[in-house]
C-alpha positions in Angstrom: 21.2 -5.6 35.7 20.8 -8.7 33.5 17.0 -8.6 34.2 16.7 -5.1 33.0 18.5 -5.9 29.8 16.3 -9.0 29.2 13.2 -6.9 29.9 14.3 -4.1 27.5 15.1 -6.7 24.9 11.6 -8.2 25.2 10.0 -4.7 24.8 12.1 -4.1 21.7 11.3 -7.4 20.1 7.5 -7.1 20.8 7.3 -3.6 19.4 6.6 -1.7 22.6 9.0 1.0 21.4 7.5 0.9 17.9 7.7 4.7 17.4 11.5 4.8 18.2 12.4 4.1 14.5 10.7 3.6 11.2 8.2 0.8 11.0 6.9 -0.7 7.7 3.3 -1.9 7.6 0.9 -2.9 4.9 -2.9 -3.1 4.2 -4.5 -5.2 1.5 -7.8 -5.9 -0.1 -8.8 -8.6 -2.6 -11.7 -8.0 -5.0 -13.2 -10.4 -7.6 -15.3 -9.5 -10.5 -16.3 -11.9 -13.3 -12.9 -13.0 -14.8 -10.7 -10.7 -12.8 -9.2 -10.8 -9.3 -7.5 -7.6 -8.1 -5.4 -7.4 -4.9 -4.5 -3.9 -3.8 -1.7 -3.5 -1.3 -0.7 -0.3 0.5 2.8 -0.6 1.9 4.0 2.3 4.0 6.8 3.4 6.3 6.1 5.6 9.3 7.6 7.1 12.4 5.7 8.7 15.3 2.4 8.1 13.5 3.5 10.1 10.4 3.8 8.3 7.1 7.1 8.9 5.4 7.0 6.5 2.4 4.1 4.9 0.5 3.8 2.4 -2.3 0.6 1.0 -3.8 0.6 -2.3 -5.7 -2.3 -3.5 -7.9 -2.0 -7.2 -8.8 -4.6 -8.1 -11.5 -5.1 -11.7 -12.4 -7.6 -12.9 -15.0 -8.0 -14.0 -18.6 -6.3 -12.2 -21.6 -9.4 -10.0 -22.3 -9.7 -8.8 -18.7 -6.0 -8.1 -18.5 -6.0 -6.2 -21.8 -8.9 -4.0 -20.4 -7.0 -3.4 -17.2 -3.9 -2.3 -19.0 -5.8 0.2 -21.1 -7.5 1.6 -18.1 -4.3 1.9 -16.1 -2.4 3.5 -19.0 -5.1 6.2 -19.3 -5.1 6.9 -15.6 -1.3 7.1 -15.5 -1.4 10.1 -17.8 -3.4 12.1 -15.2 -1.7 11.2 -11.9 2.0 11.7 -12.9 3.0 9.1 -10.3 6.2 7.1 -10.7 5.4 3.4 -11.3 7.0 0.1 -12.0 5.3 -2.8 -14.0 6.3 -5.8 -12.0 4.5 -8.5 -14.0 3.1 -8.2 -17.5 1.8 -11.3 -19.2 -1.3 -12.7 -20.7 -3.0 -13.5 -17.4 -1.4 -11.2 -14.8 -0.6 -7.5 -14.7 1.0 -6.2 -11.5 2.0 -2.5 -11.2 3.5 -0.7 -8.2 3.1 3.1 -7.7 5.5 5.2 -5.6 3.4 7.9 -4.0 5.1 11.1 -3.0 3.3 12.4 0.1 3.6 15.9 -1.3 1.4 15.0 -4.3 -1.6 17.1 -5.2 -4.4 16.8 -2.7 -6.7 15.5 -5.5 -4.3 12.6 -6.2 -3.9 11.8 -2.5 -7.7 11.9 -1.9 -8.3 9.6 -4.9 -5.8 7.1 -3.5 -7.3 7.4 0.1 -3.9 8.7 1.4 -3.7 10.4 4.8 -0.4 11.6 6.4 -1.3 10.2 9.9 -0.8 6.5 10.1 -3.7 6.2 12.5 -6.1 8.1 10.2 -4.8 6.2 7.1 -5.2 2.7 8.6 -8.6 3.6 10.0 -9.7 4.9 6.6 -8.4 1.8 4.8 -10.1 -0.5 7.3 -13.4 1.3 6.8 -13.0 0.5 3.1 -12.6 -3.2 3.8 -8.8 -3.5 3.9 -6.9 -5.9 6.2 -3.9 -4.2 7.9 -0.9 -6.0 9.4 
């Protein structure tokens, strides 16, 4: 009996029963352009291969001119997406913003953000776009 409990514990700890509860994963991509480095991170919760919760974080690091440009661009985009967001860092050289993405958003918004409801499709799509997924 002890062997069965030990074996089941090993399966649980290694994730063999991954779909028995919600799992949180993330995919990220870093891009550099002139004076700006942008790290985009998709963090999502899923169960049985269906995504239930999704946040997207954009961490922009650069000089004051590039950060000012990023802020203006993001502010204009925010008017059209109607997504809830939180500014996490806002200073002269870094601007980090997190979007909370409802999965019942307009198809146009989800497509623009590369969102798929199936975790497998979503991760495969992000990997094809150069993201690293953990």
